[in-house]
DSSP file (Angstrom, degrees, kcal/mol; ACC not computed):
  #  RESIDUE AA STRUCTURE BP1 BP2  ACC     N-H-->O    O-->H-N    N-H-->O    O-->H-N    TCO  KAPPA ALPHA  PHI   PSI    X-CA   Y-CA   Z-CA
    1    1 A F              0   0    0      0, 0.0    11,-3.3     0, 0.0     2,-0.7   0.000 360.0 360.0 360.0 141.0 -107.1    5.5  -46.3
    2    2 A K  E     -A   11   0A   0      9,-0.2     2,-0.5   134,-0.1     9,-0.2  -0.868 360.0-161.7 -94.4 120.0 -109.9    3.8  -44.4
    3    3 A I  E     -A   10   0A   0      7,-3.3     7,-2.3    -2,-0.7     2,-0.6  -0.885   7.0-159.1-108.1 126.2 -109.0    0.2  -43.9
    4    4 A K  E     +A    9   0A   0     -2,-0.5     2,-0.3     5,-0.2     5,-0.2  -0.919  25.1 155.9-105.4 125.8 -111.6   -2.4  -43.1
    5    5 A M  E >   -A    8   0A   0      3,-2.9     3,-0.6    -2,-0.6   135,-0.1  -0.944  62.1 -11.1-153.7 125.0 -110.2   -5.5  -41.5
    6    6 A K  T 3  S-     0   0    0     -2,-0.3     3,-0.1     1,-0.2    -1,-0.1   0.926 127.4 -48.0  51.5  55.7 -111.8   -8.1  -39.2
    7    7 A N  T 3  S+     0   0    0      1,-0.2     2,-0.3    -3,-0.0    -1,-0.2   0.737 122.0  91.4  61.1  27.3 -115.0   -6.2  -38.5
    8    8 A K  E <   -A    5   0A   0     -3,-0.6    -3,-2.9   105,-0.1     2,-0.5  -0.984  60.8-145.7-144.5 156.9 -113.2   -3.0  -37.7
    9    9 A A  E     +A    4   0A   0     -2,-0.3   106,-3.2    -5,-0.2   107,-0.3  -0.987  20.4 172.6-127.0 126.4 -112.2    0.1  -39.6
   10   10 A F  E     -A    3   0A   0     -7,-2.3    -7,-3.3    -2,-0.5     2,-0.5  -0.832  32.7-110.3-125.3 167.3 -109.0    2.1  -38.9
   11   11 A K  E     -Ab   2 117A   0    105,-3.2   107,-2.8    -2,-0.3     2,-0.5  -0.866  26.3-158.0-104.8 127.7 -107.4    4.9  -40.7
   12   12 A L  E     - b   0 118A   0    -11,-3.3     2,-0.7    -2,-0.5   107,-0.2  -0.891   6.3-163.1-105.9 129.6 -104.0    4.4  -42.5
   13   13 A I  E     - b   0 119A   0    105,-2.9   107,-2.3    -2,-0.5     2,-0.9  -0.951  16.8-152.3-109.0 110.3 -101.6    7.2  -43.2
   14   14 A D  E     + b   0 120A   0     -2,-0.7   107,-0.1   105,-0.2     3,-0.1  -0.747  39.3 145.5 -93.4 107.0  -99.2    5.8  -45.8
   15   15 A E  E >   + b   0 121A   0    105,-2.8   107,-1.1    -2,-0.9     3,-1.0  -0.137  31.7 123.3-122.8  32.2  -95.9    7.5  -45.7
   16   16 A S  T 3   +     0   0    0    105,-0.3   113,-0.5     1,-0.2   111,-0.2   0.366  58.1  68.7 -81.6   5.8  -94.0    4.4  -46.6
   17   17 A Y  T 3  S+     0   0    0      1,-0.2   107,-0.5   111,-0.1     2,-0.3   0.437 103.7  23.4-106.7  -1.9  -92.2    5.8  -49.7
   18   18 A N    <   +     0   0    0     -3,-1.0   104,-0.3   104,-0.5     2,-0.3  -0.944  54.0 172.8-165.2 137.3  -89.8    8.3  -48.1
   19   19 A A        +     0   0    0     -2,-0.3    31,-0.4   102,-0.1   104,-0.1  -0.879  13.6 144.3-155.2 123.2  -88.1    9.0  -44.8
   20   20 A N     >  -     0   0    0     -2,-0.3     4,-2.5    29,-0.1     5,-0.3  -0.917  62.9 -90.8-142.7 167.0  -85.5   11.5  -43.7
   21   21 A P  H  > S+     0   0    0      0, 0.0     4,-2.0     0, 0.0     5,-0.1   0.869 124.6  43.9 -52.4 -43.0  -85.0   13.3  -40.4
   22   22 A L  H  > S+     0   0    0      2,-0.2     4,-2.4     1,-0.2     5,-0.2   0.923 114.1  48.4 -69.7 -43.7  -87.2   16.3  -41.4
   23   23 A S  H  > S+     0   0    0      2,-0.2     4,-2.1     1,-0.2    -1,-0.2   0.871 113.0  48.1 -67.5 -35.1  -90.0   14.3  -43.1
   24   24 A V  H  X S+     0   0    0     -4,-2.5     4,-2.6     2,-0.2    -1,-0.2   0.919 110.8  51.1 -70.3 -42.6  -90.3   11.9  -40.1
   25   25 A K  H  X S+     0   0    0     -4,-2.0     4,-2.3    -5,-0.3    -2,-0.2   0.935 113.1  45.6 -57.3 -47.0  -90.3   14.8  -37.6
   26   26 A E  H  X S+     0   0    0     -4,-2.4     4,-2.8     2,-0.2    -1,-0.2   0.881 110.9  52.8 -65.8 -38.3  -93.1   16.5  -39.6
   27   27 A A  H  X S+     0   0    0     -4,-2.1     4,-2.6     2,-0.2     5,-0.2   0.914 109.9  48.5 -63.5 -42.4  -95.0   13.2  -40.0
   28   28 A I  H  X S+     0   0    0     -4,-2.6     4,-2.2     2,-0.2    -2,-0.2   0.925 113.2  47.8 -62.2 -45.3  -94.9   12.7  -36.2
   29   29 A N  H  X S+     0   0    0     -4,-2.3     4,-1.3    -5,-0.2    -2,-0.2   0.910 112.8  48.4 -62.5 -42.7  -96.1   16.3  -35.6
   30   30 A N  H  X S+     0   0    0     -4,-2.8     4,-0.7     2,-0.2     3,-0.2   0.904 111.7  48.6 -66.8 -41.4  -98.9   16.0  -38.2
   31   31 A L  H >< S+     0   0    0     -4,-2.6     3,-0.9     1,-0.2    -1,-0.2   0.902 109.0  54.6 -63.1 -39.7 -100.1   12.7  -36.7
   32   32 A S  H 3< S+     0   0    0     -4,-2.2    -1,-0.2     1,-0.2    -2,-0.2   0.812 103.7  56.1 -63.8 -30.4 -100.0   14.3  -33.2
   33   33 A K  H 3< S+     0   0    0     -4,-1.3    -1,-0.2    -3,-0.2    -2,-0.2   0.651  80.8 108.8 -77.9 -16.3 -102.3   17.1  -34.4
   34   34 A I    <<  -     0   0    0     -3,-0.9     2,-0.5    -4,-0.7    -3,-0.0  -0.423  68.4-133.9 -66.8 130.9 -105.0   14.8  -35.6
   35   35 A K        -     0   0    0     -2,-0.2     2,-0.2     1,-0.0    -1,-0.1  -0.738  23.7-149.3 -86.0 130.5 -108.1   15.0  -33.4
   36   36 A T        -     0   0    0     -2,-0.5     2,-0.4     4,-0.1    80,-0.1  -0.591  10.8-115.8-100.6 161.0 -109.4   11.5  -32.6
   37   37 A L    >   -     0   0    0     78,-0.3     3,-2.8    -2,-0.2    -1,-0.0  -0.768  68.4 -44.0 -94.5 139.3 -112.9   10.3  -31.8
   38   38 A N  T 3  S-     0   0    0     -2,-0.4    -2,-0.1     1,-0.3    77,-0.0  -0.107 126.1 -14.0  46.0-120.0 -113.9    8.9  -28.4
   39   39 A N  T 3  S+     0   0    0      2,-0.0    -1,-0.3    77,-0.0    77,-0.0   0.005  92.2 148.4-103.8  28.4 -111.1    6.6  -27.3
   40   40 A S    <   -     0   0    0     -3,-2.8     2,-0.3    75,-0.1    76,-0.1  -0.261  33.6-145.6 -62.6 150.8 -109.3    6.3  -30.6
   41   41 A K        -     0   0    0     72,-0.1    76,-2.7    31,-0.0     2,-0.5  -0.763   4.6-134.5-117.5 162.8 -105.6    5.8  -30.5
   42   42 A K  E     +c  117   0A   0     -2,-0.3    31,-1.8    29,-0.2    32,-1.5  -0.979  24.1 180.0-120.5 127.6 -102.7    6.8  -32.7
   43   43 A Y  E     -cd 118  74A   0     74,-2.4    76,-2.4    -2,-0.5     2,-0.4  -0.935  10.2-161.4-125.8 148.2 -100.0    4.4  -33.7
   44   44 A I  E     -cd 119  75A   0     30,-2.0    32,-3.2    -2,-0.3     2,-0.6  -0.997   4.7-162.9-132.6 132.1  -96.9    4.8  -35.8
   45   45 A L  E     -cd 120  76A   0     74,-3.2    76,-2.5    -2,-0.4     2,-0.4  -0.955  19.2-169.2-110.7 111.7  -94.8    2.1  -37.4
   46   46 A L  E     -cd 121  77A   0     30,-2.8    32,-2.1    -2,-0.6    76,-0.2  -0.873   8.1-170.0-109.3 135.0  -91.4    3.4  -38.4
   47   47 A G  E     - d   0  78A   0     74,-2.7    32,-0.2    -2,-0.4    80,-0.0  -0.520  43.7 -61.3-103.9-179.9  -88.8    1.7  -40.6
   48   48 A D        -     0   0    0     30,-0.6    75,-2.4    -2,-0.2     2,-0.6  -0.227  36.2-133.7 -63.2 147.5  -85.3    2.8  -41.1
   49   49 A M        -     0   0    0     73,-0.2     3,-0.3     7,-0.1     2,-0.2  -0.937  36.8-155.7 -95.0 121.5  -84.2    6.1  -42.7
   50   50 A L        +     0   0    0     -2,-0.6   -31,-0.1   -31,-0.4    74,-0.1  -0.521  58.0  30.5-101.2 165.6  -81.6    5.1  -45.2
   51   51 A E  S    S+     0   0    0     -2,-0.2    -1,-0.2     1,-0.1     0, 0.0   0.862  70.5 130.6  60.4  42.8  -78.7    6.8  -46.8
   52   52 A L    >   -     0   0    0     -3,-0.3     3,-0.8     1,-0.3    -1,-0.1   0.484  51.0-151.9-102.1  -5.4  -77.9    9.2  -43.9
   53   53 A G  G >   -     0   0    0      1,-0.2     3,-1.6     2,-0.1    -1,-0.3  -0.350  58.4 -12.9  73.5-150.0  -74.2    8.5  -43.7
   54   54 A K  G 3  S+     0   0    0      1,-0.3     3,-0.4     2,-0.1     4,-0.2   0.706 133.2  56.7 -64.8 -22.8  -72.1    8.7  -40.6
   55   55 A K  G <> S+     0   0    0     -3,-0.8     4,-2.8     1,-0.2    -1,-0.3   0.264  72.1 110.2 -93.3  12.6  -74.8   10.6  -38.6
   56   56 A S  H <> S+     0   0    0     -3,-1.6     4,-2.5     1,-0.2     5,-0.2   0.912  77.7  47.8 -55.4 -48.1  -77.4    7.9  -39.1
   57   57 A R  H  > S+     0   0    0     -3,-0.4     4,-2.5     1,-0.2    -1,-0.2   0.913 113.1  49.0 -61.5 -42.8  -77.4    6.7  -35.5
   58   58 A L  H  > S+     0   0    0     -4,-0.2     4,-2.4     2,-0.2    -2,-0.2   0.934 111.6  48.4 -62.1 -47.6  -77.7   10.3  -34.2
   59   59 A Y  H  X S+     0   0    0     -4,-2.8     4,-0.9     1,-0.2    -2,-0.2   0.896 113.4  47.5 -62.0 -41.0  -80.6   11.2  -36.6
   60   60 A H  H >X S+     0   0    0     -4,-2.5     3,-0.6    -5,-0.3     4,-0.5   0.921 111.8  50.2 -66.2 -42.8  -82.4    8.0  -35.6
   61   61 A R  H >< S+     0   0    0     -4,-2.5     3,-1.4     1,-0.2     4,-0.4   0.893 104.2  59.0 -62.0 -40.2  -81.9    8.7  -31.9
   62   62 A Q  H >X S+     0   0    0     -4,-2.4     3,-0.9     1,-0.3     4,-0.7   0.762  91.2  69.7 -63.2 -25.6  -83.1   12.3  -32.2
   63   63 A L  H XX S+     0   0    0     -4,-0.9     4,-1.9    -3,-0.6     3,-0.6   0.807  84.8  71.6 -62.1 -27.6  -86.5   11.1  -33.5
   64   64 A S  H <X S+     0   0    0     -3,-1.4     4,-2.9    -4,-0.5    26,-0.2   0.856  90.7  56.8 -60.0 -35.6  -87.2    9.7  -30.0
   65   65 A K  H <> S+     0   0    0     -3,-0.9     4,-1.5    -4,-0.4    -1,-0.2   0.856 106.8  49.3 -67.4 -31.6  -87.7   13.2  -28.6
   66   66 A Y  H << S+     0   0    0     -4,-0.7     4,-0.2    -3,-0.6    -1,-0.2   0.889 113.5  45.9 -72.3 -38.9  -90.4   14.0  -31.1
   67   67 A I  H >< S+     0   0    0     -4,-1.9     3,-1.4     1,-0.2     5,-0.3   0.929 111.7  52.2 -66.5 -44.2  -92.2   10.8  -30.3
   68   68 A N  H 3< S+     0   0    0     -4,-2.9    -1,-0.2     1,-0.3    -2,-0.2   0.830 112.2  45.9 -61.4 -33.0  -91.9   11.4  -26.6
   69   69 A N  T 3< S+     0   0    0     -4,-1.5    -1,-0.3    -5,-0.2    -2,-0.2   0.370 102.0  85.3 -92.0   4.0  -93.3   14.9  -26.9
   70   70 A S  S <  S-     0   0    0     -3,-1.4   -41,-0.1    -4,-0.2    -3,-0.1  -0.410  82.9-121.9 -96.6 174.8  -96.2   13.8  -29.1
   71   71 A N        +     0   0    0     -2,-0.1     2,-0.3     0, 0.0   -29,-0.2   0.083  65.8 133.6-103.3  23.5  -99.6   12.4  -28.2
   72   72 A I        -     0   0    0     -5,-0.3   -29,-0.2     1,-0.1     3,-0.1  -0.567  49.3-149.5 -70.0 132.7  -98.9    9.2  -30.3
   73   73 A N        +     0   0    0    -31,-1.8     2,-0.4    -2,-0.3   -30,-0.2   0.925  69.9   9.1 -75.4 -45.8 -100.0    6.2  -28.1
   74   74 A K  E     -d   43   0A   0    -32,-1.5   -30,-2.0     2,-0.0     2,-0.5  -0.998  57.2-153.9-143.3 143.8  -97.5    3.6  -29.4
   75   75 A F  E     -de  44  94A   0     18,-2.6    20,-3.2    -2,-0.4     2,-0.4  -0.966  11.8-166.4-116.1 126.9  -94.5    3.4  -31.6
   76   76 A F  E     -d   45   0A   0    -32,-3.2   -30,-2.8    -2,-0.5     2,-0.4  -0.899   8.4-154.3-112.4 144.1  -93.5    0.2  -33.4
   77   77 A A  E     +de  46  97A   0     19,-1.9    21,-3.5    -2,-0.4     2,-0.3  -0.919  15.7 178.0-122.9 143.3  -90.2   -0.2  -35.0
   78   78 A I  E     +de  47  98A   0    -32,-2.1   -30,-0.6    -2,-0.4     2,-0.2  -0.932  49.8  43.7-143.0 121.0  -88.9   -2.4  -37.9
   79   79 A G  S    S-     0   0    0     19,-0.6     4,-0.3    -2,-0.3   -33,-0.0  -0.556  81.9 -90.7 131.0 164.1  -85.4   -2.3  -39.1
   80   80 A N  S    S+     0   0    0     -2,-0.2     3,-0.3     1,-0.1     4,-0.2   0.841 118.5  42.4 -77.9 -36.0  -81.8   -2.2  -37.8
   81   81 A R  S >  S+     0   0    0      1,-0.2     3,-1.8     2,-0.2     4,-0.4   0.844 102.8  63.7 -83.4 -34.7  -81.3    1.5  -37.6
   82   82 A I  T >> S+     0   0    0      1,-0.3     4,-2.1     2,-0.2     3,-0.9   0.640  83.7  80.2 -67.9 -12.5  -84.7    2.5  -36.1
   83   83 A I  H 3> S+     0   0    0     -4,-0.3     4,-2.3    -3,-0.3    -1,-0.3   0.830  83.4  63.2 -60.3 -31.7  -83.8    0.5  -33.0
   84   84 A D  H <4 S+     0   0    0     -3,-1.8     4,-0.4    -4,-0.2    -1,-0.3   0.812 105.5  45.1 -64.6 -28.5  -81.7    3.6  -32.0
   85   85 A T  H X> S+     0   0    0     -3,-0.9     3,-1.4    -4,-0.4     4,-0.5   0.934 110.1  54.1 -73.1 -49.6  -85.0    5.5  -31.9
   86   86 A Y  H >< S+     0   0    0     -4,-2.1     3,-1.3     1,-0.3    -2,-0.2   0.860 100.6  60.0 -54.7 -42.0  -86.8    2.8  -30.0
   87   87 A R  T 3< S+     0   0    0     -4,-2.3    -1,-0.3     1,-0.3    -2,-0.2   0.774 110.0  41.9 -60.2 -27.5  -84.2    2.6  -27.2
   88   88 A F  T <4 S+     0   0    0     -3,-1.4     2,-0.3    -4,-0.4    -1,-0.3   0.351  89.1 104.7-106.4   4.7  -84.8    6.3  -26.3
   89   89 A V  S << S-     0   0    0     -3,-1.3     5,-0.1    -4,-0.5   -24,-0.1  -0.674  85.6 -95.8 -83.6 141.0  -88.6    6.4  -26.5
   90   90 A K    >>  -     0   0    0     -2,-0.3     3,-1.7   -26,-0.2     4,-0.7  -0.227  32.8-119.7 -54.1 142.7  -90.4    6.4  -23.2
   91   91 A R  G >4 S+     0   0    0      1,-0.3     3,-1.0     2,-0.2    -1,-0.1   0.851 111.3  58.5 -56.4 -38.4  -91.5    2.9  -22.1
   92   92 A N  G 34 S+     0   0    0      1,-0.2    -1,-0.3   -18,-0.0    -2,-0.1   0.655 108.2  47.1 -70.5 -12.7  -95.2    3.8  -22.1
   93   93 A K  G <4 S+     0   0    0     -3,-1.7   -18,-2.6   -19,-0.1     2,-0.4   0.500  88.6 107.5-101.4  -7.7  -95.0    4.8  -25.7
   94   94 A R  E <<  +e   75   0A   0     -3,-1.0   -18,-0.2    -4,-0.7     3,-0.1  -0.571  40.5 176.7 -77.2 127.7  -93.1    1.7  -26.9
   95   95 A G  E     -     0   0A   0    -20,-3.2     2,-0.3    -2,-0.4   -19,-0.2   0.346  47.9 -59.1 -89.9-127.4  -95.0   -0.8  -28.9
   96   96 A N  E     -     0   0A   0     -2,-0.0   -19,-1.9   -22,-0.0     2,-0.6  -0.771  38.4-115.0-117.8 163.8  -93.0   -3.8  -30.2
   97   97 A I  E     -e   77   0A   0     -2,-0.3     2,-0.4   -21,-0.2   -19,-0.2  -0.899  32.3-146.5 -94.0 121.6  -90.0   -4.3  -32.4
   98   98 A L  E     -e   78   0A   0    -21,-3.5   -19,-0.6    -2,-0.6     3,-0.1  -0.749  10.2-162.5 -90.0 135.7  -91.0   -6.1  -35.4
   99   99 A H  S    S-     0   0    0     -2,-0.4     2,-0.3     1,-0.3    -1,-0.1   0.699  75.9  -1.9 -90.1 -21.1  -88.5   -8.5  -36.9
  100  100 A S  S >  S-     0   0    0    -21,-0.0     3,-1.6     1,-0.0     4,-0.3  -0.965  79.5 -97.9-157.2 167.3  -90.2   -8.7  -40.2
  101  101 A E  T >  S+     0   0    0     -2,-0.3     3,-1.6     1,-0.3     4,-0.4   0.766 116.4  71.1 -61.9 -24.0  -93.3   -7.4  -41.9
  102  102 A K  T >> S+     0   0    0      1,-0.3     3,-0.7     2,-0.2     4,-0.6   0.770  84.9  68.0 -64.5 -24.5  -95.0  -10.7  -41.1
  103  103 A D  H <> S+     0   0    0     -3,-1.6     4,-2.8     1,-0.2     5,-0.5   0.711  81.1  79.0 -66.9 -19.3  -95.0   -9.7  -37.4
  104  104 A F  H <>>S+     0   0    0     -3,-1.6     5,-2.6    -4,-0.3     4,-0.9   0.920  90.5  50.9 -54.5 -46.7  -97.6   -7.0  -38.3
  105  105 A E  H <45S+     0   0    0     -3,-0.7    -1,-0.2    -4,-0.4    -2,-0.2   0.837 118.8  36.6 -63.3 -33.9 -100.4   -9.5  -38.4
  106  106 A D  H  <5S+     0   0    0     -4,-0.6    -1,-0.2    -3,-0.3    -2,-0.2   0.784 130.5  25.2 -88.6 -29.4  -99.6  -10.9  -35.0
  107  107 A V  H  <5S+     0   0    0     -4,-2.8     4,-0.4     3,-0.1    -3,-0.2   0.881 129.0  24.3-105.6 -52.6  -98.4   -7.8  -33.2
  108  108 A V  T >X5S+     0   0    0     -4,-0.9     3,-1.3    -5,-0.5     4,-1.0   0.931 112.4  60.1 -87.5 -48.9  -99.9   -4.6  -34.6
  109  109 A Q  G >4<S+     0   0    0     -5,-2.6     3,-0.8     1,-0.3    -4,-0.1   0.857 100.2  56.3 -51.7 -43.8 -103.1   -5.7  -36.3
  110  110 A P  G 34 S+     0   0    0      0, 0.0    -1,-0.3     0, 0.0    -2,-0.1   0.786 106.1  50.3 -63.8 -25.8 -104.7   -7.1  -33.1
  111  111 A I  G <4 S+     0   0    0     -3,-1.3     2,-0.3    -4,-0.4    -2,-0.2   0.674  84.8 104.5 -86.9 -15.1 -104.4   -3.8  -31.2
  112  112 A L    <<  -     0   0    0     -4,-1.0     2,-0.2    -3,-0.8     3,-0.1  -0.497  52.7-175.9 -69.5 128.1 -106.0   -1.7  -33.9
  113  113 A K    >   -     0   0    0     -2,-0.3     3,-2.0     1,-0.1   -72,-0.1  -0.643  38.7 -55.8-117.3 174.7 -109.6   -0.8  -32.9
  114  114 A Q  T 3  S+     0   0    0      1,-0.3  -104,-0.2    -2,-0.2    -1,-0.1  -0.264 121.9   3.3 -53.2 129.5 -112.4    1.1  -34.6
  115  115 A N  T 3  S+     0   0    0   -106,-3.2   -78,-0.3     1,-0.2    -1,-0.3   0.528  93.1 142.7  69.4  10.1 -111.3    4.6  -35.7
  116  116 A D    <   -     0   0    0     -3,-2.0  -105,-3.2  -107,-0.3     2,-0.4  -0.319  45.9-127.8 -70.5 164.0 -107.7    4.3  -34.7
  117  117 A Y  E     -bc  11  42A   0    -76,-2.7   -74,-2.4  -107,-0.2     2,-0.4  -0.938  21.2-173.8-115.4 139.0 -104.9    5.8  -36.8
  118  118 A L  E     -bc  12  43A   0   -107,-2.8  -105,-2.9    -2,-0.4     2,-0.5  -0.981   3.8-167.1-131.6 121.1 -101.9    4.0  -38.0
  119  119 A M  E     -bc  13  44A   0    -76,-2.4   -74,-3.2    -2,-0.4     2,-0.5  -0.921   2.9-163.9-105.5 132.8  -99.1    5.8  -39.8
  120  120 A I  E     +bc  14  45A   0   -107,-2.3  -105,-2.8    -2,-0.5     2,-0.4  -0.975  18.9 166.3-114.9 122.1  -96.5    3.7  -41.7
  121  121 A K  E     +bc  15  46A   0    -76,-2.5   -74,-2.7    -2,-0.5     2,-0.3  -0.998  10.4 118.1-142.0 136.0  -93.3    5.6  -42.5
  122  122 A G        -     0   0    0   -107,-1.1  -104,-0.5    -2,-0.4   -73,-0.2  -0.940  65.0 -64.6-177.9 165.3  -89.9    4.5  -43.7
  123  123 A S    >   -     0   0    0    -75,-2.4     3,-2.2    -2,-0.3     5,-0.5  -0.337  51.2-115.4 -60.8 147.0  -87.5    4.8  -46.6
  124  124 A N  G >  S+     0   0    0   -107,-0.5     3,-1.7     1,-0.3     5,-0.3   0.854 113.0  62.4 -54.7 -39.0  -88.8    3.3  -49.8
  125  125 A A  G 3  S+     0   0    0      1,-0.3    -1,-0.3     2,-0.1    -2,-0.1   0.598  86.3  74.7 -68.2  -9.9  -86.1    0.6  -49.8
  126  126 A T  G <  S-     0   0    0     -3,-2.2    -1,-0.3   -78,-0.2    -2,-0.2   0.726 101.0-129.9 -73.4 -19.8  -87.3   -0.8  -46.5
  127  127 A G    X>  +     0   0    0     -3,-1.7     3,-1.6    -4,-0.4     4,-0.7   0.505  69.3 129.6  85.1   4.5  -90.2   -2.4  -48.3
  128  128 A L  H 3>  +     0   0    0     -5,-0.5     4,-2.2     1,-0.3     3,-0.2   0.752  61.8  73.1 -62.8 -21.9  -92.9   -1.0  -45.9
  129  129 A N  H 3> S+     0   0    0   -113,-0.5     4,-2.5    -5,-0.3    -1,-0.3   0.809  89.9  58.6 -62.5 -27.6  -94.7    0.2  -49.0
  130  130 A M  H <> S+     0   0    0     -3,-1.6     4,-2.0     2,-0.2    -1,-0.2   0.902 105.7  48.2 -67.8 -39.8  -95.7   -3.4  -49.8
  131  131 A L  H  X S+     0   0    0     -4,-0.7     4,-2.2    -3,-0.2    -2,-0.2   0.938 112.6  48.6 -62.9 -47.7  -97.4   -3.7  -46.4
  132  132 A S  H  X S+     0   0    0     -4,-2.2     4,-2.6     1,-0.2     5,-0.2   0.914 110.2  51.4 -58.8 -44.4  -99.2   -0.4  -47.0
  133  133 A K  H  X S+     0   0    0     -4,-2.5     4,-2.4     1,-0.2    -1,-0.2   0.900 108.9  50.6 -62.2 -41.0 -100.3   -1.5  -50.5
  134  134 A R  H  X>S+     0   0    0     -4,-2.0     5,-1.7     2,-0.2     4,-0.7   0.904 111.9  47.6 -64.4 -40.5 -101.7   -4.8  -49.1
  135  135 A L  H ><5S+     0   0    0     -4,-2.2     3,-0.7     1,-0.2  -131,-0.2   0.924 113.0  48.4 -64.8 -43.7 -103.7   -3.0  -46.5
  136  136 A I  H 3<5S+     0   0    0     -4,-2.6    -2,-0.2     1,-0.2    -1,-0.2   0.875 106.4  56.4 -65.5 -38.8 -105.0   -0.4  -49.0
  137  137 A R  H 3<5S-     0   0    0     -4,-2.4    -1,-0.2    -5,-0.2    -2,-0.2   0.666 113.6-119.5 -70.5 -14.9 -106.0   -3.1  -51.4
  138  138 A G  T <<5 +     0   0    0     -3,-0.7    -3,-0.2    -4,-0.7    -2,-0.1   0.791  43.9 175.3  85.9  28.4 -108.1   -4.7  -48.7
  139  139 A F      < -     0   0    0     -5,-1.7    -1,-0.2     1,-0.1     4,-0.0  -0.368  41.6-119.7 -61.1 147.6 -106.6   -8.2  -48.4
  140  140 A G  S    S+     0   0    0   -135,-0.1     2,-0.4     1,-0.1    -1,-0.1   0.855 103.0  29.7 -58.0 -35.7 -108.1  -10.1  -45.6
  141  141 A H  S    S-     0   0    0      1,-0.1    -2,-0.1  -136,-0.1    -1,-0.1  -0.928  84.2-126.1-123.4 151.0 -104.7  -10.3  -44.0
  142  142 A A              0   0    0     -2,-0.4    -8,-0.1     1,-0.2    -7,-0.1   0.822 360.0 360.0 -66.1 -30.1 -102.0   -7.7  -44.3
  143  143 A L              0   0    0    -41,-0.1    -1,-0.2    -9,-0.1   -41,-0.1   0.391 360.0 360.0-126.2 360.0  -99.5  -10.2  -45.5
């Protein structure tokens, strides 16, 4: 989706309805393959992958190697489990940890520039789909 907000347009990839280790890995790989224009950047906002059972921490931690090996510029995290990913991502790729979706407007939105890419991905129950829907509908503010 092309999102226009505050005199700039960025591209949103909405993957906010599903997240498991394989789908997140593929999403990271697909975002990494996108060719950008000029100095455009790639950002990913990841929420928790839910219902993974006893290996949840391991699966979240393993995502860091895919982010580290990608050409994604910054990774933002929201959720209790995705923190295990954040801890193992290279410092230069770390964005911020969002404590709630309301932090998006203060933390992520200001860094988005013309023609940047933002992927939002997380399990449906994380509620990130509400943020994506607000962005797609074109509200002046995401929240």
